[in-house]
C-alpha positions, 0 to 999 in steps of 0.5 A: 500500500502506498501511503501519500501525504499532502500538506497545506493550510486549507483555510477557505476550502475551494476547487483548488484544494480539492485538485490538490488533495485529487491528484494526489490520492492519484500518486498511490492507496491512502491519501493522509493530509496535514493541516498547518497550525494556526502559528505556522499560517499567520508566520507564512502567509495570512491570518487564518480565517478558520481556526486549525480544528475546524480546517482539520474537521473539514478536511476530514469530511472528504471522502478522497482524505483517509486520515488528516493530522494538524502539523507540528510548529517547530519541526515539519519533518517530525511529521512525515516522521510519524506519518511515514510516507511513501510520496509527499504531494506538493501543490504547484504553487506552495512555497517549498523547496523540493531539493531542500526537502529531499536533502533533510529526508536523506539527512534524517534517513527518511524515506519519501519521494516527492511529486510537486502537481501540475497547475490546476487550471479551473475557470472560477476566479474563486480557485484561490483563498487570497482570490476568495477573500479579495472577492469578499472584500470587494462585494464588501466595499461595493455595498457599503458604497451602494449604502452610501449612495443611497443615503445621499439620495435619501438626504437630499430627497428630504 
């Protein structure tokens, strides 16, 4: 049985995440997902919208996922030692350096193949967490502007 490990923030779950997990699952028989801790997300990306426990529980609910865990703060390789994957699937846009990971795995005598997955070319503008957040902000700002315009028009009629 080939065990594949996929990692990520999975803050606002979207089709890009689903694509990544489906492609990772194709590499083996069992998909184990590691969800980044809140502190890791804050350090590397942004303030998470959803706390780690919610993100973990959402991932666990996906039928493609066999197991899911929250990662470790201090040493990302600790969870790799615990899971013992045959393959580590990296998303096309993840910041991880494949060669650096391979070097560190070898140094720690952890045998796992690293595979960088291909880019997802979806048809929606909502296939990235930052894109979703931007769209929400734009919609909020548009609504606020509309409310200001309506309030100004009401003031003129009074």
